[in-house]
MARSE-913174 format. One record per residue (C-alpha): residue in three letters; x, y, z. Coordinates in steps of 0.2 Angstrom, whole numbers, plus 5000, padded with zeros to 4 digits. Layout:
  code     u     v     w
   ALA     X     Y     Z
...
// end
This chain:
  code     u     v     w
   MET  5000  5000  5000
   LEU  5014  5012  5004
   LYS  5024  5010  4988
   PRO  5009  5015  4977
   LEU  5007  5031  4988
   MET  5026  5035  4986
   MET  5024  5032  4967
   SER  5009  5043  4967
   ALA  5018  5057  4976
   TRP  5033  5056  4964
   ALA  5021  5056  4949
   LEU  5013  5072  4956
   VAL  5031  5080  4958
   MET  5034  5077  4940
   LEU  5017  5083  4934
   ILE  5017  5099  4943
   PRO  5031  5108  4932
   ALA  5020  5105  4917
   THR  5005  5111  4925
   LEU  5013  5127  4931
   LYS  5021  5130  4914
   ALA  5003  5129  4906
   GLN  4997  5141  4919
   ASP  5011  5154  4916
   THR  5007  5155  4898
   GLN  4990  5161  4902
   LYS  4996  5173  4916
   GLU  5010  5182  4908
   ALA  5006  5198  4917
   ILE  5010  5190  4934
   ASP  5028  5189  4940
   THR  5027  5173  4950
   THR  5046  5174  4954
   SER  5045  5191  4963
   VAL  5029  5186  4972
   ARG  5036  5170  4978
   ARG  5052  5178  4984
   HIS  5043  5191  4993
   HIS  5032  5178  5002
   LEU  5048  5168  5007
   GLN  5056  5183  5014
   GLU  5041  5186  5025
   VAL  5041  5169  5031
   GLU  5060  5170  5035
   VAL  5058  5187  5044
   GLN  5044  5180  5055
   ARG  5054  5164  5059
   LYS  5069  5174  5065
   LEU  5058  5186  5075
   ASN  5050  5171  5084
   ARG  5067  5164  5088
   ALA  5073  5180  5094
   MET  5058  5182  5106
   LEU  5060  5164  5112
   LEU  5079  5167  5117
   LYS  5074  5183  5127
   GLN  5063  5172  5139
   PRO  5071  5171  5157
   PHE  5073  5152  5155
   ALA  5089  5143  5149
   VAL  5083  5140  5132
   ASP  5091  5137  5114
   ALA  5082  5137  5098
   ILE  5086  5129  5081
   ASP  5080  5137  5065
   ALA  5075  5122  5056
   GLY  5071  5133  5041
   GLU  5089  5134  5037
   TYR  5090  5115  5034
   ALA  5073  5113  5025
   ALA  5081  5108  5009
   GLN  5094  5096  5016
   ASN  5092  5078  5020
   VAL  5098  5081  5038
   ASN  5093  5069  5051
   PHE  5083  5077  5065
   ASN  5095  5070  5078
   ARG  5110  5079  5069
   LEU  5101  5095  5072
   LEU  5099  5092  5091
   ASP  5117  5087  5092
   GLN  5123  5104  5087
   ALA  5116  5112  5102
   PRO  5127  5116  5117
   GLY  5125  5104  5132
   LEU  5115  5092  5122
   ARG  5119  5074  5117
   VAL  5109  5063  5106
   ARG  5114  5044  5108
   GLU  5108  5031  5096
   SER  5109  5012  5097
   GLY  5111  5009  5079
   GLY  5106  5016  5062
   PHE  5090  5024  5055
   GLY  5075  5021  5066
   SER  5085  5014  5081
   GLU  5082  5018  5099
   THR  5087  5036  5103
   ALA  5091  5044  5120
   VAL  5094  5063  5123
   SER  5104  5070  5137
   ILE  5104  5088  5143
   HIS  5118  5092  5155
   GLY  5119  5074  5161
   ILE  5101  5071  5163
   SER  5096  5058  5150
   GLY  5083  5046  5143
   ARG  5065  5050  5147
   GLY  5070  5063  5159
   ILE  5070  5074  5144
   LYS  5052  5077  5137
   PHE  5048  5079  5119
   PHE  5033  5089  5113
   LEU  5025  5092  5096
   ASP  5018  5109  5096
   GLY  5017  5109  5115
   ILE  5008  5092  5115
   PRO  5018  5077  5124
   MET  5024  5064  5112
   ASP  5026  5050  5125
   TYR  5011  5041  5120
   MET  5010  5045  5101
   GLY  5018  5028  5096
   GLY  5035  5023  5089
   ALA  5032  5032  5072
   PHE  5032  5049  5081
   PHE  5050  5046  5085
   ILE  5061  5061  5084
   ASN  5072  5055  5070
   ASN  5057  5051  5059
   PHE  5052  5069  5056
   PRO  5058  5076  5040
   VAL  5066  5093  5043
   ASN  5056  5102  5030
   VAL  5040  5100  5040
   ILE  5047  5108  5055
   ASP  5049  5127  5058
   ARG  5059  5128  5074
   VAL  5065  5117  5088
   ASP  5065  5124  5106
   ILE  5077  5117  5119
   TYR  5074  5120  5137
   LYS  5088  5116  5149
   GLY  5083  5113  5167
   VAL  5067  5123  5171
   VAL  5053  5121  5159
   PRO  5038  5133  5157
   ILE  5022  5127  5163
   ALA  5015  5129  5145
   LEU  5024  5113  5141
   GLY  5014  5105  5155
   GLY  5022  5089  5160
   ASP  5034  5081  5172
   ALA  5051  5085  5163
   LEU  5065  5083  5174
   GLY  5081  5089  5166
   GLY  5074  5099  5151
   ALA  5061  5098  5137
   ILE  5062  5099  5118
   ASN  5047  5106  5108
   ILE  5046  5103  5090
   VAL  5036  5118  5082
   SER  5028  5113  5065
   ARG  5027  5125  5050
   THR  5014  5139  5054
   GLU  5012  5146  5037
   VAL  4995  5154  5035
   GLU  4995  5154  5016
   PRO  4991  5139  5005
   TYR  5006  5129  5001
   LEU  5012  5111  4995
   ASN  5029  5104  4999
   LEU  5035  5087  4992
   SER  5052  5079  4995
   TYR  5061  5063  4992
   ALA  5078  5058  4998
   LEU  5088  5043  4993
   GLY  5103  5037  5003
   SER  5116  5024  5008
   PHE  5111  5007  5016
   GLY  5095  5007  5006
   THR  5087  5022  5014
   HIS  5072  5031  5006
   ARG  5063  5046  5014
   ALA  5047  5054  5006
   SER  5036  5067  5013
   VAL  5021  5077  5007
   SER  5014  5092  5017
   GLY  5002  5106  5013
   ARG  4988  5118  5018
   ALA  4972  5125  5009
   GLN  4960  5138  5016
   THR  4944  5145  5010
   LYS  4938  5164  5012
   ASN  4927  5159  5027
   GLY  4942  5152  5037
   PHE  4939  5133  5033
   VAL  4956  5125  5033
   LEU  4962  5108  5027
   GLN  4980  5104  5031
   GLY  4991  5088  5033
   ASN  5007  5079  5033
   PHE  5012  5062  5026
   PHE  5030  5055  5028
   TYR  5037  5038  5024
   ASN  5054  5031  5029
   GLN  5063  5015  5024
   SER  5080  5008  5027
   LYS  5089  4992  5026
   ASN  5102  4998  5038
   ASN  5114  4985  5031
   TYR  5130  4995  5036
   GLU  5146  4986  5041
   VAL  5151  4983  5059
   TRP  5167  4977  5067
   GLY  5176  4976  5083
   PRO  5171  4972  5101
   GLY  5155  4961  5100
   VAL  5156  4957  5082
   GLU  5166  4941  5081
   ILE  5165  4924  5074
   PRO  5177  4910  5078
   ASP  5189  4901  5066
   GLU  5191  4882  5065
   PHE  5202  4883  5081
   GLY  5189  4893  5090
   ARG  5199  4909  5090
   PRO  5191  4926  5084
   ILE  5194  4929  5065
   GLU  5206  4944  5065
   GLY  5199  4959  5055
   PHE  5182  4952  5053
   ARG  5168  4964  5046
   ALA  5150  4960  5045
   LYS  5135  4968  5037
   ARG  5119  4970  5048
   PHE  5106  4958  5041
   ASN  5090  4959  5052
   ASP  5090  4978  5055
   ASP  5078  4984  5041
   TYR  5066  4998  5046
   THR  5050  5005  5039
   SER  5038  5018  5046
   TYR  5025  5030  5040
   LEU  5014  5043  5047
   GLY  4999  5052  5040
   LYS  4991  5067  5049
   VAL  4976  5077  5042
   GLU  4967  5091  5051
   LEU  4952  5101  5046
   GLY  4942  5115  5054
   TRP  4941  5133  5056
   THR  4954  5147  5059
   GLN  4953  5166  5062
   ARG  4935  5166  5066
   ASN  4927  5178  5079
   TRP  4922  5163  5090
   ALA  4939  5153  5088
   ASP  4956  5157  5083
   LYS  4958  5138  5079
   LEU  4946  5124  5080
   LEU  4954  5108  5072
   PHE  4948  5090  5071
   GLY  4962  5079  5066
   VAL  4967  5061  5064
   ASN  4985  5053  5064
   VAL  4988  5036  5057
   SER  5005  5028  5060
   GLY  5014  5012  5058
   LEU  5032  5004  5059
   GLU  5040  4987  5056
   ARG  5058  4983  5060
   GLY  5070  4969  5063
   ILE  5078  4966  5079
   GLN  5097  4964  5076
   HIS  5104  4962  5093
   GLY  5100  4964  5112
   ARG  5106  4978  5123
   THR  5124  4974  5117
   MET  5131  4968  5100
   ALA  5137  4951  5108
   TYR  5119  4943  5106
   VAL  5114  4943  5088
   TYR  5096  4940  5082
   GLY  5092  4934  5065
   ARG  5073  4932  5064
   ALA  5065  4942  5078
   ARG  5053  4956  5072
   TYR  5043  4970  5079
   GLU  5028  4979  5071
   GLU  5016  4993  5077
   ARG  5001  5001  5071
   GLY  4992  5016  5078
   ILE  4977  5028  5076
   MET  4975  5044  5085
   PRO  4960  5056  5083
   THR  4963  5074  5090
   LEU  4953  5089  5094
   GLN  4961  5107  5097
   TYR  4953  5123  5101
   SER  4961  5140  5105
   LYS  4955  5158  5107
   ALA  4965  5173  5112
   ASN  4959  5190  5119
   MET  4943  5184  5128
   TRP  4936  5192  5143
   HIS  4939  5210  5138
   GLY  4955  5205  5129
   LYS  4963  5198  5145
   LEU  4961  5179  5143
   ASP  4969  5167  5131
   VAL  4963  5148  5131
   ASP  4971  5133  5122
   VAL  4963  5116  5124
   PHE  4969  5099  5116
   GLY  4962  5081  5118
   MET  4968  5065  5110
   TYR  4964  5047  5110
   SER  4977  5035  5105
   ASN  4975  5016  5100
   VAL  4992  5007  5098
   ASP  4994  4989  5094
   ALA  5011  4981  5093
   THR  5018  4963  5090
   THR  5035  4955  5094
   THR  5038  4939  5085
   ASP  5051  4927  5091
   THR  5049  4910  5084
   SER  5066  4905  5078
   SER  5073  4888  5083
   ASN  5091  4894  5079
   ARG  5104  4906  5085
   PHE  5114  4917  5073
   ASN  5131  4924  5072
   TRP  5137  4940  5064
   ALA  5140  4931  5047
   GLY  5121  4928  5046
   GLU  5123  4910  5048
   ALA  5109  4900  5058
   LEU  5118  4889  5071
   PRO  5110  4873  5078
   SER  5103  4877  5096
   ALA  5092  4868  5109
   VAL  5085  4886  5114
   GLN  5068  4890  5107
   GLY  5067  4908  5103
   GLU  5080  4921  5102
   LEU  5074  4934  5114
   SER  5068  4922  5127
   SER  5087  4919  5131
   ILE  5089  4908  5147
   TYR  5070  4905  5147
   SER  5071  4895  5131
   ARG  5053  4898  5125
   LYS  5046  4905  5108
   SER  5033  4919  5109
   ILE  5022  4930  5098
   TYR  5018  4944  5111
   HIS  5005  4957  5107
   PHE  5002  4972  5118
   TYR  4987  4984  5116
   ASP  4989  5002  5122
   ARG  4974  5013  5125
   ILE  4979  5031  5129
   HIS  4969  5046  5134
   LEU  4978  5063  5134
   TRP  4971  5080  5138
   ARG  4979  5097  5140
   ALA  4972  5114  5145
   TYR  4982  5130  5145
   SER  4977  5148  5149
   THR  4985  5165  5151
   LEU  4977  5179  5161
   ARG  4984  5197  5158
   LEU  4982  5206  5175
   ASN  4989  5222  5168
   GLU  5003  5227  5155
   GLN  5017  5220  5167
   SER  5009  5205  5175
   ARG  5002  5188  5168
   LEU  4995  5173  5177
   ARG  4996  5156  5168
   LEU  4988  5139  5172
   ALA  4991  5122  5164
   TRP  4983  5105  5167
   ASN  4989  5089  5158
   GLY  4981  5072  5161
   GLN  4987  5055  5154
   TRP  4980  5038  5156
   LEU  4988  5023  5149
   GLY  4980  5006  5149
   ARG  4989  4991  5143
   ARG  4984  4973  5140
   GLY  4994  4959  5132
   LYS  4994  4941  5126
   ASP  5006  4928  5120
   ASP  4999  4917  5106
   LEU  5010  4903  5111
   ASN  5009  4905  5130
   GLU  5026  4898  5133
   ALA  5039  4912  5136
   GLU  5040  4916  5155
   TRP  5046  4934  5151
   THR  5029  4938  5144
   ILE  5019  4931  5159
   PRO  5019  4948  5169
   LEU  5015  4957  5153
   ARG  5000  4947  5149
   GLU  4990  4955  5164
   PRO  4981  4971  5162
   GLN  4992  4986  5168
   GLN  4989  5004  5169
   LEU  4997  5021  5173
   ASN  4987  5037  5177
   LYS  4997  5053  5178
   ASN  4990  5071  5181
   TYR  5000  5087  5181
   ILE  4994  5105  5186
   GLY  5005  5120  5185
   LEU  5003  5138  5190
   SER  5015  5153  5186
   TYR  5015  5171  5189
   GLU  5025  5183  5177
   ARG  5030  5200  5181
   ASP  5040  5212  5169
   HIS  5049  5227  5178
   GLY  5057  5233  5162
   SER  5075  5228  5165
   PHE  5069  5214  5176
   THR  5058  5199  5172
   HIS  5053  5186  5185
   ILE  5043  5170  5183
   VAL  5038  5160  5199
   SER  5029  5143  5196
   ALA  5022  5129  5206
   LYS  5018  5112  5199
   GLY  5009  5097  5206
   PHE  5011  5079  5201
   TYR  5000  5064  5204
   TYR  5002  5046  5198
   ASP  4994  5029  5200
   ALA  5002  5014  5193
   GLU  4997  4995  5193
   SER  5009  4982  5186
   PHE  5015  4964  5190
   ALA  5031  4956  5195
   TYR  5036  4938  5192
   SER  5049  4929  5202
   TYR  5061  4921  5190
   GLN  5075  4915  5201
   GLY  5078  4902  5214
   ASN  5070  4885  5217
   ALA  5055  4892  5226
   GLN  5038  4891  5217
   LYS  5037  4905  5205
   GLN  5023  4917  5207
   LEU  5014  4932  5199
   ILE  5014  4947  5211
   PRO  5002  4962  5208
   LEU  5010  4979  5213
   ARG  5003  4996  5215
   GLU  5012  5013  5216
   ASN  5004  5030  5218
   GLY  5009  5047  5225
   LEU  5007  5065  5226
   ASP  5021  5078  5225
   TRP  5025  5096  5222
   GLY  5038  5106  5213
   MET  5043  5124  5213
   GLY  5052  5135  5201
   TYR  5059  5152  5197
   ALA  5066  5160  5181
   GLY  5073  5178  5180
   LYS  5081  5189  5168
   TYR  5090  5206  5170
   THR  5094  5216  5154
   VAL  5110  5226  5158
   ASN  5110  5235  5141
   GLU  5106  5232  5123
   SER  5120  5220  5121
   TRP  5121  5211  5138
   MET  5108  5200  5147
   LEU  5109  5189  5163
   LYS  5098  5174  5167
   ALA  5095  5163  5182
   SER  5083  5149  5185
   ALA  5080  5135  5198
   GLU  5067  5122  5202
   ARG  5063  5107  5212
   SER  5055  5095  5199
   ILE  5047  5077  5199
   ARG  5047  5064  5185
   ILE  5035  5050  5185
   PRO  5040  5034  5176
   GLU  5034  5031  5159
   GLY  5024  5016  5153
   THR  5039  5009  5143
   GLU  5050  5010  5159
   LEU  5037  5002  5170
   PHE  5030  4989  5158
   GLY  5044  4986  5145
   ASP  5043  4987  5127
   GLY  5039  4969  5122
   THR  5056  4966  5115
   THR  5073  4968  5124
   LEU  5066  4979  5138
   LEU  5059  4969  5153
   ASN  5046  4977  5165
   ALA  5052  4986  5180
   PRO  5038  4986  5193
   GLY  5040  4996  5208
   LEU  5051  5009  5199
   LYS  5051  5026  5209
   PRO  5048  5043  5203
   GLU  5063  5054  5201
   LYS  5066  5070  5210
   SER  5078  5084  5205
   TYR  5085  5101  5211
   ASN  5091  5110  5195
   ALA  5099  5127  5194
   ASN  5106  5137  5179
   LEU  5115  5154  5178
   SER  5120  5162  5161
   SER  5126  5177  5153
   HIS  5122  5183  5135
   TRP  5131  5195  5125
   ASP  5126  5202  5108
   TRP  5138  5213  5099
   PRO  5135  5221  5082
   LEU  5151  5222  5072
   GLY  5147  5235  5059
   ALA  5132  5236  5048
   THR  5131  5218  5043
   GLN  5141  5208  5055
   LYS  5136  5201  5073
   LEU  5144  5191  5086
   GLN  5134  5182  5100
   LEU  5142  5174  5115
   VAL  5133  5164  5129
   THR  5141  5156  5144
   ALA  5132  5146  5157
   LEU  5134  5136  5173
   PHE  5122  5122  5178
   PHE  5119  5111  5193
   ARG  5108  5095  5195
   ASP  5105  5085  5211
   THR  5094  5070  5207
   ARG  5087  5057  5218
   ASP  5081  5040  5212
   LEU  5087  5043  5195
   ILE  5078  5032  5182
   TRP  5092  5023  5172
   LEU  5093  5009  5160
   GLY  5103  4996  5168
   GLU  5117  4986  5160
   ALA  5111  4971  5149
   ASP  5107  4955  5158
   HIS  5099  4939  5154
   LEU  5109  4937  5137
   GLY  5104  4954  5130
   THR  5089  4960  5139
   ALA  5089  4975  5152
   ARG  5077  4984  5163
   TYR  5076  5001  5171
   GLU  5082  5004  5188
   ASN  5083  5018  5201
   LEU  5100  5026  5206
   SER  5099  5033  5223
   ARG  5107  5050  5221
   ILE  5117  5057  5206
   GLN  5124  5075  5205
   ALA  5129  5084  5189
   LYS  5138  5101  5187
   GLY  5147  5109  5173
   PHE  5147  5124  5161
   GLU  5145  5127  5143
   ILE  5150  5141  5131
   ASN  5142  5145  5114
   ALA  5148  5158  5101
   ASN  5139  5163  5085
   TYR  5146  5174  5071
   ASN  5135  5180  5057
   TRP  5141  5191  5042
   GLY  5124  5196  5034
   SER  5116  5181  5025
   LEU  5133  5176  5018
   LEU  5142  5167  5032
   GLN  5136  5159  5048
   LEU  5149  5151  5060
   ALA  5144  5143  5077
   VAL  5156  5134  5090
   ASN  5151  5127  5107
   TYR  5159  5117  5121
   THR  5151  5108  5136
   LEU  5159  5100  5151
   GLN  5147  5090  5162
   ASP  5153  5081  5177
   VAL  5141  5068  5183
   ARG  5144  5058  5199
   ASN  5137  5046  5212
   ARG  5133  5055  5228
   GLN  5125  5041  5238
   ARG  5137  5035  5252
   GLU  5128  5019  5258
   ASN  5120  5005  5248
   SER  5127  5011  5232
   LEU  5132  5001  5216
   ALA  5148  5012  5215
   PRO  5160  5022  5227
   TYR  5155  5038  5233
   ASN  5159  5053  5221
   ALA  5163  5041  5207
   ARG  5160  5048  5190
   MET  5144  5041  5181
   LYS  5146  5026  5170
   ASN  5142  5027  5151
   MET  5141  5046  5152
   PRO  5152  5058  5142
   VAL  5161  5072  5150
   HIS  5168  5083  5136
   LEU  5156  5088  5121
   ALA  5160  5100  5107
   ASN  5152  5105  5090
   ALA  5156  5117  5076
   TYR  5145  5123  5062
   LEU  5149  5133  5046
   ARG  5136  5139  5033
   LEU  5139  5149  5017
   LYS  5125  5156  5006
   SER  5125  5164  4989
   THR  5122  5183  4990
   GLY  5121  5188  4972
   GLY  5134  5190  4958
   TRP  5138  5174  4948
   LEU  5125  5165  4959
   PRO  5108  5173  4963
   ALA  5105  5177  4981
   GLU  5099  5163  4992
   ARG  5100  5150  4978
   ALA  5115  5140  4984
   SER  5119  5135  5001
   PHE  5134  5125  5009
   TYR  5137  5118  5027
   LEU  5150  5109  5036
   SER  5148  5103  5054
   THR  5159  5093  5066
   HIS  5154  5084  5082
   TYR  5166  5079  5096
   VAL  5164  5068  5111
   HIS  5179  5063  5122
   GLU  5181  5045  5127
   TYR  5172  5039  5142
   ALA  5170  5023  5152
   LEU  5156  5011  5148
   PHE  5155  5005  5167
   TRP  5159  5014  5183
   PRO  5176  5021  5179
   ALA  5181  5021  5198
   LEU  5179  5002  5198
   GLY  5192  4989  5191
   SER  5210  4991  5185
   PRO  5214  5004  5172
   ASP  5220  4991  5159
   GLN  5203  4982  5160
   LYS  5191  4997  5159
   ASN  5179  4996  5144
   MET  5180  5013  5136
   ILE  5169  5020  5122
   PRO  5182  5029  5111
   THR  5183  5047  5106
   GLN  5170  5052  5093
   PHE  5175  5065  5080
   VAL  5163  5065  5065
   GLN  5161  5078  5051
   ASP  5146  5081  5040
   MET  5144  5092  5025
   GLY  5130  5096  5012
   ILE  5126  5108  4998
   SER  5109  5113  4991
   TYR  5104  5122  4975
   ARG  5088  5129  4970
   VAL  5086  5124  4952
   SER  5071  5134  4948
   ASN  5058  5143  4959
   PRO  5050  5128  4966
   LEU  5063  5114  4964
   THR  5078  5112  4976
   VAL  5092  5098  4975
   ALA  5103  5094  4989
   LEU  5118  5082  4992
   ASP  5123  5077  5010
   CYS  5137  5067  5017
   GLN  5137  5061  5035
   ASN  5152  5054  5044
   ILE  5163  5060  5029
   LEU  5179  5051  5035
   ASP  5169  5034  5038
   ARG  5174  5034  5057
   GLN  5169  5019  5068
   VAL  5157  5028  5080
   TYR  5148  5022  5096
   ASP  5135  5029  5108
   ASN  5127  5016  5120
   PHE  5134  5000  5126
   MET  5147  4999  5112
   LEU  5133  4998  5099
   GLN  5140  5004  5082
   LYS  5132  5017  5072
   PRO  5133  5019  5053
   GLY  5149  5024  5044
   ARG  5149  5036  5029
   PHE  5131  5040  5023
   LEU  5128  5048  5006
   SER  5111  5055  5000
   VAL  5102  5066  4987
   LYS  5086  5075  4991
   LEU  5073  5083  4979
   GLN  5061  5096  4986
   TYR  5047  5104  4977
   HIS  5038  5119  4986
   ILE  5024  5128  4979
   ASN  5016  5144  4986
   PRO  5001  5150  4975
   LYS  5002  5167  4982
// end
């Protein structure tokens, strides 16, 4: 079904030029080139204004202008990796599991939002690296304190993906072809009638074989004498990935009774092979995972109600996600792709030696209400309420694998969040004080696997109510210098995946406790004009995190599976520096460096010595980015663009670095990777881009020595039409 859709989209791309040409012959009096350029300039100016206003908030916040990358085939993760203090860690190739850390807080402690709506329960197709850059307007990155507008239990920060907000009709089509059998296609558009009726939507499709080469630790096969073959390289053979997402919204905008009333539906799905467990030492050759979801939505917003003082925004969603993990192989596999005779039935079952076809069904309700009351010109009161309910039931068609026993029972998680903030603007000073309340109720099951005692299924229930407080302040010294400070006590409730597992290599972790963290940020922002066209921006920042019961993915156990666990007390502190230089629209140069020192601060009953540096956590991070654009002359303005970026992560220990002898420590080696790309607008609507990631074909790792792809080449075609 998906391939015909892709072919239809491609046929539409090829048909549009002829259609436009025919229209042009009938409308010779209209200069479409100048009109379109004027429209693009308006969009560009508005995007820059929105970004500038965001950076002036009292919070520790960065923003990435995705419009700069719209033409390129840039992975969304690569965009995030350029931000100071932020690290995106992947477990493999395209579509693999991704974890983001901000200032040493990682995993699901960093919350993701799509236009202010939590993405936790939207299904796997809503993964961040699935989103094509050309459907995104901006990415907002909050570090530490998060505004209540992004209602949720973010612990160390939040990332909000802001979709394109063009009010004029448009149609955007793109197709990218890349290494390792990678295809990416997207279609997005918007149409509106004079009476405010709107129809808008996005569709994107991703596919990759992920058959890149791997070698080194964990990728070994023996020779005839049982010794590892020296220099052996293997191609991944069960790591293919396919996902799709269709999103359609219709309703009314810019009416006197509503700024926005939209009914929507999202349809999504994915299918992938499971190549290995939590480490590359356990190879799977037939295990598969697939997922389907449907999600109706309703959104209403109205500004300037009640004598122009009140703004209201309401969102509701119901999500229905069905997923299946199939593990029915009677063989073990090695990295040569060979099936090995084995008495073990099932690859994921490991020591439990049982096949399984495990299904889980998630039913999710999510609602969000947010309002702003302007008390006067200087003061605002904001109120937010988020509610999420997840009910999961599962079944195993074979009823043999013990690991699925606790997952077959009905489980549920109920979370509620309410936030209240007061904002006061005193001219040079701006203050925001907030209070947040968190309530949760979780029901799950534990199963005793070990020992000779009779195994039993144990129902568990966890609930609680807790509160957090926050402050964010800004002082504008002069037009070029601004100081910011923020602090909070925050709570994070475990997610459904952390409690219930993922039905593949993540086991359930009943009894997991909520995280609690004290966060603080202090930063200084300089903005110096250097003549009429040049500008230098410099940001320096200090940060501190003191986290209790940190939720952390434990090391792999049971031959490749793992589960989440609580670490009693972890403390992170460090600093970052970020410099940006702009020379008109010709040149953009950005350089940043982050030092994050994350340590165990639990003295008793700890897995590591007191004050030991955190395992599997980098300390030194750095990025650099250069972009050049044509400004006229032999190349028309804005027609050609070139970028070069580099990412550096210093080596760090896989396990607790304070334990073991120095010569036996498992180290994740230094990562130093470069990307580059060039785009050229062939005609008004058509742009062609070439990209190369990991130019020097480095061997790169993130999590548990899981090797990522080497050199990746791609070409992308984008067709953008604005009838205006």
